C-alpha positions in Angstrom: 94.7 104.1 101.1 98.3 103.5 102.2 98.3 102.8 105.9 95.1 100.7 106.4 95.8 98.0 103.8 99.6 97.9 104.6 99.0 97.6 108.4 96.3 94.9 108.0 98.6 92.9 105.7 101.3 93.1 108.2 98.9 92.0 111.0 97.5 89.1 108.9 100.9 87.9 107.7 103.4 88.9 110.4 107.0 88.0 110.0 108.0 88.7 113.6 106.0 85.9 115.3 109.2 83.7 115.5 110.2 86.0 118.3 109.1 85.2 121.9 105.7 86.7 122.8 107.1 89.1 125.4 109.9 90.3 123.1 110.0 94.0 122.6 109.9 93.8 118.8 107.0 91.4 118.9 104.9 93.7 121.1 106.1 96.8 119.3 105.3 95.4 115.8 101.8 94.4 116.7 101.1 97.6 118.6 102.3 99.9 115.8 100.5 98.0 113.1 97.2 98.0 115.0 97.5 101.8 115.5 98.4 102.3 111.9 95.1 100.6 110.9 92.9 101.8 113.8 93.7 105.5 113.7 92.6 106.3 110.1 89.6 103.9 110.6 88.5 105.9 113.7 89.0 109.2 111.9 86.9 108.1 109.0 84.2 106.7 111.2 84.1 110.0 113.2 83.9 112.0 109.9 87.1 113.8 110.4 88.5 112.4 107.1 86.7 111.2 104.1 88.0 108.8 101.4 88.3 110.5 98.1 88.7 108.6 94.9 90.5 111.4 93.2 93.3 111.2 95.8 94.2 107.6 94.9 97.0 108.6 92.4 98.6 110.7 95.0 98.4 107.9 97.6 99.9 105.5 95.1 102.8 107.9 94.5 103.4 108.1 98.2 103.3 104.3 98.4 105.8 104.0 95.6 108.1 106.5 97.3 107.8 104.6 100.6 108.5 101.3 98.8 111.7 102.8 97.3 112.9 103.9 100.7 112.0 100.5 102.2 113.8 98.7 99.4 117.0 100.6 100.0 116.7 99.9 103.8 116.0 96.3 103.1 119.2 96.0 101.0 121.3 97.8 103.6 120.0 96.0 106.7 118.9 92.6 105.3 115.3 93.2 106.3 112.0 92.6 104.5 109.9 95.7 105.1 106.7 95.8 102.9 107.5 92.2 101.8 109.7 93.6 99.1 112.5 91.1 99.3 110.6 87.8 99.6 107.1 86.5 100.6 106.8 84.5 103.8 105.0 81.2 103.9 101.2 81.8 104.0 101.5 85.3 102.5 99.3 85.7 99.4 102.4 87.0 97.6 103.9 83.5 97.8 101.3 82.4 95.3 102.7 84.9 92.8 106.2 83.7 93.5 105.2 80.1 92.8 103.1 80.7 89.7 104.5 83.8 88.1 108.2 83.5 89.2 108.4 86.7 91.2 106.2 87.8 94.1 106.5 91.5 93.2 104.1 90.9 90.2 101.5 90.4 92.9 101.7 93.9 94.2 99.8 95.6 91.4 97.2 92.8 91.3 96.7 92.9 95.1 96.7 96.7 95.4 94.1 97.0 92.6 91.9 94.4 94.4 92.3 96.1 97.8 91.5 99.5 96.3 88.3 98.1 94.7 87.2 96.7 97.9 87.9 99.9 99.8 86.6 102.4 97.3 83.7 100.7 95.6 81.3 101.4 98.5 82.6 105.0 98.6 81.9 105.4 94.9 78.4 104.0 95.2 77.6 106.2 98.2 78.8 109.3 96.4 76.7 108.3 93.3 73.7 107.8 95.5 74.1 111.2 97.2 74.4 113.1 93.9 
């Protein structure tokens, strides 16, 4: 719930591509985000972990705590972790910036949509089994 959507968003809308291709941060950022998405996907596929709808509130609390830490780091270092400071061009959050005046309004909307896409199949599979 936390790492797969976040890693995929970072891979789909990277902010580090202005760096040269062979730059350490460029390689590191792609590698880390690929692993952050691939590892839980592989664990789920192998059956080692199972998505549980009742765990969503705990995952959202973890996400909020991580966002609070990232926000403080962003303020201290002038970074943009988790796209908390500004949306980049081409990022879906830029639509919210343009139309609603603040890109952060897009987080609850996008998170809700992502969770629906991720957990609706799980919900129907659990219903079908019972």
